[in-house]
C-alpha positions in Angstrom: -14.1 11.9 10.0 -11.7 12.8 7.2 -12.7 13.6 3.6 -11.2 13.6 0.2 -12.2 14.8 -3.2 -13.8 12.2 -5.5 -11.6 12.3 -8.6 -11.8 15.7 -10.2 -15.2 16.5 -8.8 -16.1 18.9 -6.1 -17.6 16.1 -4.0 -16.0 15.4 -0.6 -16.4 11.7 0.3 -15.5 10.3 3.7 -12.2 8.4 4.0 -14.2 5.5 5.3 -16.8 4.2 2.9 -19.6 1.9 4.2 -19.5 -1.4 2.4 -22.8 -3.2 2.2 -22.3 -6.6 0.6 -23.3 -8.7 3.6 -26.7 -7.0 3.9 -29.3 -9.5 2.9 -27.4 -12.7 3.6 -25.3 -12.3 6.7 -27.1 -9.2 7.9 -30.8 -8.5 8.2 -32.5 -5.2 7.2 -32.5 -4.1 10.9 -28.8 -4.7 11.0 -28.3 -2.7 7.9 -30.4 0.2 9.2 -28.4 0.2 12.5 -25.1 0.3 10.5 -26.2 3.1 8.3 -27.5 5.1 11.2 -24.3 4.8 13.1 -22.0 5.4 10.1 -23.9 8.6 9.1 -23.7 9.8 12.8 -19.9 9.4 12.7 -19.5 11.4 9.5 -19.5 8.6 6.9 -21.3 10.1 3.9 -20.2 7.5 1.3 -22.0 4.2 0.8 -21.0 1.5 -1.7 -23.2 -1.3 -3.1 -23.9 -3.2 -6.3 -26.8 -4.8 -8.1 -25.0 -8.1 -7.5 -25.2 -7.9 -3.7 -25.7 -9.5 -1.3 -22.9 -12.1 -1.4 -22.3 -14.8 -2.1 -23.9 -13.8 -5.4 -26.8 -15.9 -6.7 -30.3 -15.5 -8.0 -31.8 -15.4 -4.5 -29.5 -12.8 -3.1 -29.5 -10.5 -6.2 -30.6 -7.0 -5.5 -31.3 -7.5 -1.8 -28.8 -5.0 -0.5 -29.9 -2.2 -2.8 -33.5 -2.8 -1.6 -32.5 -2.4 2.0 -30.7 0.9 1.3 -33.7 2.1 -0.6 -36.0 1.2 2.3 -33.6 3.2 4.6 -33.8 6.2 2.4 -37.6 6.1 2.4 -37.8 5.8 6.2 -35.1 8.4 7.0 -35.8 10.9 4.2 -32.1 11.6 4.0 -31.0 10.7 0.4 -29.3 14.0 0.0 -26.9 13.3 2.9 -25.3 10.3 1.2 -22.9 10.0 -1.8 -24.2 6.7 -3.2 -22.2 4.3 -5.3 -23.4 1.2 -7.0 -22.3 -1.1 -9.8 -23.5 -2.9 -12.9 -22.5 -6.6 -12.9 -20.4 -7.8 -15.8 -20.9 -10.9 -17.8 -20.9 -14.5 -16.5 -23.8 -14.2 -14.0 -26.5 -16.5 -15.5 -29.3 -15.1 -13.3 -28.7 -11.4 -14.3 -30.3 -10.5 -17.6 -30.1 -14.1 -18.6 -26.4 -14.1 -18.3 -26.0 -12.0 -21.4 -25.4 -8.8 -19.5 -22.7 -6.5 -20.8 -21.9 -2.8 -21.1 -23.9 -1.9 -24.1 -26.5 0.9 -23.9 -29.4 -1.5 -23.6 -28.0 -3.5 -20.6 -26.7 -0.4 -18.9 -30.2 1.1 -19.1 -31.8 -2.0 -17.6 -29.2 -2.2 -14.9 -29.4 1.5 -14.0 -33.2 1.5 -14.0 -33.3 -1.6 -11.8 -30.9 -0.1 -9.3 -32.8 3.2 -9.2 -36.0 1.3 -8.5 -34.5 -0.8 -5.7 -32.6 2.1 -4.2 -35.8 4.2 -4.3 -33.9 7.2 -5.7 -33.9 9.1 -9.0 -30.1 9.4 -9.3 -26.9 7.5 -8.5 -23.8 9.6 -7.6 -21.2 7.1 -8.7 -22.0 4.4 -11.2 -19.3 1.7 -11.6 -18.5 -1.2 -13.9 -18.1 -4.1 -11.5 -15.5 -5.9 -13.6 -14.3 -5.7 -17.2 -16.1 -7.5 -20.0 -12.8 -8.5 -21.6 -10.4 -11.1 -20.3 -8.3 -9.5 -17.6 -6.5 -10.7 -14.4 -8.5 -10.1 -11.3 -9.8 -11.9 -8.2 -6.4 -13.3 -7.4 -5.4 -14.4 -10.9 -1.8 -14.1 -12.1 0.0 -15.0 -15.3 -2.1 -13.1 -17.8 -3.0 -15.2 -20.9 -4.2 -13.2 -23.9 -7.1 -14.6 -25.7 -7.5 -13.5 -29.4 -10.9 -15.1 -29.6 -12.3 -14.3 -26.1 -15.7 -13.3 -27.4 -17.3 -9.9 -28.0 -16.6 -7.1 -25.6 -17.5 -3.5 -26.0 -14.6 -1.1 -26.6 -13.8 1.6 -24.2 -15.2 4.4 -26.3 -18.5 2.7 -26.9 -19.0 2.2 -23.2 -18.2 5.9 -22.4 -20.6 7.0 -25.1 -23.3 4.9 -23.6 -22.6 6.2 -20.1 -22.7 9.7 -21.3 -26.3 9.3 -22.3 -27.3 8.4 -18.8 -25.4 11.2 -17.3 -27.2 13.6 -19.6 -30.5 12.1 -18.5 -29.6 12.7 -14.9 -29.8 9.1 -13.9 -26.1 9.0 -12.9 -23.7 11.8 -12.0 -20.3 10.3 -12.3 -18.7 7.0 -13.3 -15.9 4.7 -12.1 -14.4 1.3 -12.7 -13.8 -1.7 -10.5 -11.4 -4.7 -10.7 -9.8 -2.9 -13.6 -6.2 -3.0 -14.8 -3.7 -0.2 -15.5 -4.2 -0.7 -19.2 -8.0 -0.4 -19.0 -8.0 2.7 -16.7 -5.4 4.4 -18.9 -7.6 3.8 -22.0 -10.7 5.2 -20.3 -8.9 8.3 -19.1 -7.2 8.9 -22.4 -10.5 8.8 -24.3 -12.2 11.0 -21.8 -9.5 13.7 -22.2 -9.2 13.4 -26.0 -12.8 13.0 -27.0 -14.6 14.9 -24.2 -16.3 11.8 -22.8 -17.2 11.0 -19.2 -14.2 10.6 -16.9 -13.7 7.7 -14.6 -13.5 9.3 -11.2 -12.4 6.3 -9.2 -11.2 2.7 -9.3 -12.4 0.1 -6.9 -9.8 -2.7 -6.5 -8.5 -4.8 -3.6 -5.7 -3.4 -1.4 -4.4 -4.3 2.0 -1.2 -5.2 4.0 -1.0 -8.6 2.2 -2.0 -7.4 -1.3 -0.1 -4.3 -2.3 -0.1 -5.1 -6.0 -2.0 -1.9 -6.7 1.2 0.0 -5.9 3.0 -1.4 -8.9 1.3 0.6 -11.7 -2.1 1.8 -10.7 -1.0 4.0 -7.7 0.8 6.3 -10.0 -2.2 6.7 -12.3 -4.4 7.4 -9.2 -2.2 10.3 -8.1 -1.1 11.8 -11.4 -4.6 11.5 -13.0 -6.7 12.1 -9.9 -8.5 8.8 -10.1 -8.2 7.5 -6.6 -8.6 4.0 -5.2 -11.7 2.9 -3.4 -10.0 0.1 -1.6 -11.9 -3.1 -0.9 -10.8 -6.1 1.2 -8.8 -3.8 3.6 -8.8 -6.7 6.1 -8.2 -9.5 3.5 -11.7 -10.8 4.0 -11.3 -10.8 7.7 -7.9 -12.5 8.0 -6.1 -9.3 9.0 -8.5 -8.8 11.9 -7.1 -11.8 13.7 -10.4 -13.6 14.0 -9.1 -16.6 12.2 -5.9 -16.7 14.1 -4.8 -20.0 15.6 -7.1 -22.0 13.3 -10.2 -20.3 14.7 -13.3 -20.3 12.5 -16.1 -18.1 13.8 -19.4 -19.9 12.9 -21.0 -16.9 11.3 -18.0 -15.7 9.4 -18.1 -15.7 5.6 -15.3 -18.3 5.5 -17.4 -20.7 7.7 -20.6 -20.1 5.8 -19.5 -19.9 2.1 -16.8 -20.9 -0.4 -14.9 -18.7 -2.7 -12.4 -17.0 -0.5 -10.1 -19.9 0.2 -7.0 -18.2 -1.4 -6.8 -15.8 1.6 -6.0 -18.7 3.9 -3.0 -20.1 2.1 0.0 -21.1 4.2 2.2 -18.2 3.1 -0.5 -15.6 3.8 -1.0 -17.1 7.2 2.7 -16.5 8.0 2.4 -12.9 6.9 -0.8 -12.3 9.0 1.0 -13.6 12.1 3.9 -11.1 11.6 1.4 -8.3 11.2 -0.5 -9.5 14.3 2.7 -9.4 16.4 3.6 -5.9 15.0 0.2 -4.6 16.0 0.6 -6.1 19.5 4.1 -4.5 19.9 2.7 -1.2 18.7 -0.2 -1.2 21.2 -2.8 -1.6 18.4 -5.3 -4.2 17.5 -4.7 -6.1 14.3 -7.7 -4.3 12.7 -6.4 -0.9 13.7 -3.0 -1.6 12.1 -4.5 -2.9 8.9 -7.1 -0.2 8.4 -4.8 2.7 9.4 -2.3 1.5 6.8 -4.9 1.6 4.0 -6.2 5.0 5.3 -2.7 6.5 5.1 -2.0 5.8 1.4 -1.9 8.9 -0.7 -3.6 7.2 -3.7 -6.6 6.0 -1.6 -9.7 8.2 -1.9 -11.8 6.0 0.4 -11.4 2.7 2.4 -14.5 0.5 1.9 -15.0 -1.2 5.3 -17.5 -4.0 5.9 -18.9 -5.4 9.1 -21.4 -8.0 10.3 -21.4 -6.7 13.9 -21.6 -3.2 15.4 -18.4 -3.7 17.3 -16.6 -4.4 14.0 -18.2 -1.4 12.4 -17.1 0.9 15.3 -13.5 -0.3 15.3 -13.3 0.1 11.5 -14.7 3.6 11.5 -12.5 4.7 14.4 -9.4 3.7 12.4 -9.4 7.2 10.8 -8.1 8.6 14.1 -5.0 6.4 14.1 -1.7 7.7 12.7 1.0 5.1 12.1 4.6 6.2 13.0 7.4 6.0 10.5 8.9 3.3 12.6 5.8 1.2 12.3 5.6 1.9 8.5 9.2 0.8 8.2 8.4 -2.5 9.9 5.4 -3.0 7.7 7.6 -2.6 4.6 10.2 -5.0 6.1 7.5 -7.7 6.5 6.2 -7.0 3.0 9.6 -7.2 1.5 10.1 -10.7 3.0 6.6 -11.9 2.2 5.3 -9.8 -0.7 1.6 -10.0 -1.6 0.7 -13.4 -0.3 -3.0 -13.0 -0.7 -3.8 -11.2 -4.0 
């Protein structure tokens, strides 16, 4: 396994981060235990979850994933071996704190205490804001439309001041953001530096062969300000693995079971996937190996959040750290991207 520093901390996190959002809906607790056991054995010391999980998010699935991780900690007595990341859900989820959840001190405390109870731990290593309270483009949105009357949202300084209190209490060690923009991340980092407030140590946003929008502005911030990317959707919700190739639809896949990810299967994206599949074949790689090795190679990536519903998938994802892409392959990747840029944001 390879490791990188988390932000400006002295913590070394594995380049592969174990994603957990399928545990509780697509995966059972025994599946989750098997995945965690194997990942730890292979040197993965970084797990990412959220109070919102499992997915698709609803009142029934809420908190299930954190409970499974907590049960694993209790059984294995190995909490100290894992760098644990979780997230507070933003507004718009009616089943979480009556849909009024936001990033004020009161809701943060309720969310943190709830996660600590489910995770059966007394501290969280990295606590993340799952998405901004304010109106911002994410989850595939384009064409930002500013809303002068978008409703109340807490300013960046207020949020950092609240988070500081929970760091002081020892409930959380470090903080990060998710689904955030360059504007938002810059505001947080500027306030941290100028007012001695907690520093965002990471940003968790989507990044893969068919969505390289992170490179436009955020990659520079990640490198210059040492706030690296925790990349999610490295396989574009499975499309870059090839399992949906030629109109296949595996019966237990998320796309067969649930709605909400249809944008990844748009006609332009399908053309791009096919080009990457062919490049992988010509290079003696599987589609998954090509896609994961690409994400692993990026200098602004701190950790690549992989997800799996089977052990075979998990093993292939983790082993991707051992693959080095040649300059020739990278040049061909760039050529495909230049012809079909970011078809599945």
